[in-house]
C-alpha angles and dihedrals in degrees: 000000000000127000091263090063098045108133118217128011101257098262127121088250093051107018122187107265111218143168127224114255097269087046095239103120135036127217140158134234133191139171121256104190093166091064120099105259097023106253143205103221117209119195117199111176101304095336121103121204121183129201135184103274089225088067092092093058093037094050091047094052092048092051089047089055093045087054099193139061118306126197115240096221093187114196139165113255090253092060125066119251120236114255118260093023131119090248093055091050088049091066102027122124084223096066123093095268091048094237142355119022085197112093101193114079108234092021102059097109133079090071088136090054106045104032102055098059088054092048089053092048094051088052093246096116150017114239133192118230103204125139089258144353096040122179136206135203132187120256 
């Protein structure tokens, strides 16, 4: 998916419509700038996940600094994230928010699953679409 094909405009009324990196599941995302803190809301079926809205810019900056491909490493909050992955960075005390980008306890994981397709759709990154072990790099 490229930026020209991004469906929706990122509002609650017309959210972005996305697919997971392997292309097996659809979900939507939108910005909730009125939330405290401002949030990026991800709707997967009936589940709502929320991430700090700044995660888009922060992830892009980290990937630019990293300079090469990085494994996504998606994992639920209850499971550990593999070192050196987008998922591990999304919960690291070393990232710009000093910990989890996820805002809802119990649903703070899957950062490496749901953020990268949005990054690709916004034209900020290149993403692989294999059945597993996908990688991302900044554009």
